[in-house]
C-alpha positions in Angstrom: -13.9 -1.4 -15.0 -12.1 -3.3 -12.3 -12.4 -3.1 -8.6 -10.7 -0.3 -6.6 -7.0 -1.1 -6.1 -5.4 -0.9 -2.7 -1.7 -1.0 -2.0 -0.9 -2.8 1.2 2.4 -2.1 3.0 3.0 -4.5 5.9 6.3 -6.1 6.8 4.8 -9.0 8.8 3.9 -11.7 6.2 1.0 -13.2 8.2 -0.6 -9.8 8.8 -0.1 -8.8 5.2 -1.7 -11.9 3.9 -4.6 -11.6 6.3 -5.2 -8.0 5.2 -5.0 -9.0 1.5 -7.5 -11.8 2.1 -10.0 -9.5 4.0 -9.8 -6.7 1.4 -10.1 -9.1 -1.6 -13.1 -10.8 0.0 -14.6 -7.3 0.4 -14.3 -6.7 -3.3 -11.0 -4.8 -3.7 -8.0 -5.6 -5.8 -4.7 -5.5 -4.0 -1.0 -5.0 -4.4 1.5 -5.8 -1.7 4.8 -4.4 -0.4 6.8 -5.4 2.6 8.7 -2.1 3.1 8.7 1.6 2.3 11.4 0.9 -0.3 9.2 -1.7 -2.0 6.4 0.9 -2.5 8.2 2.9 -5.1 7.8 0.6 -8.1 4.1 -0.1 -7.6 3.3 3.6 -7.1 5.2 4.5 -10.2 3.7 1.8 -12.4 0.1 1.9 -11.2 -1.7 5.2 -11.6 -5.0 3.5 -10.6 -4.1 2.8 -7.0 -7.1 4.2 -5.0 -5.8 3.8 -1.4 -2.8 2.9 0.7 -3.1 0.6 3.7 0.2 1.2 5.6 1.7 -0.3 8.7 3.0 2.6 10.9 6.0 0.6 12.2 8.0 -0.3 9.1 11.6 -1.4 9.1 14.3 0.9 7.7 14.4 4.7 7.8 10.9 5.5 6.7 7.9 4.8 8.9 4.3 4.5 7.7 3.4 8.1 8.5 6.3 9.5 6.4 5.5 7.1 3.7 1.9 8.2 3.5 2.9 11.9 3.6 5.5 11.3 0.8 3.0 9.3 -1.3 0.5 12.2 -0.9 3.1 14.7 -2.1 4.1 12.5 -5.1 0.5 11.6 -6.0 -1.9 14.1 -4.7 -5.6 13.1 -4.2 -7.6 13.9 -7.3 
């Protein structure tokens, strides 16, 4: 069995890479997205995502809070 998988949503490339590095060094596997729109494909194709790490202030029409609420509706916690 692999490590827990975390989807990181951060629009700032330096912060996203820093977060990826920290989480991977802590033993997690990671996926990355740079916007709320970029989250759709990973969520649809990876049923084994254990957690979301989301920036609250994202570009576009959906902020991190709405994204988290929508993800919880689409994929409720088991």
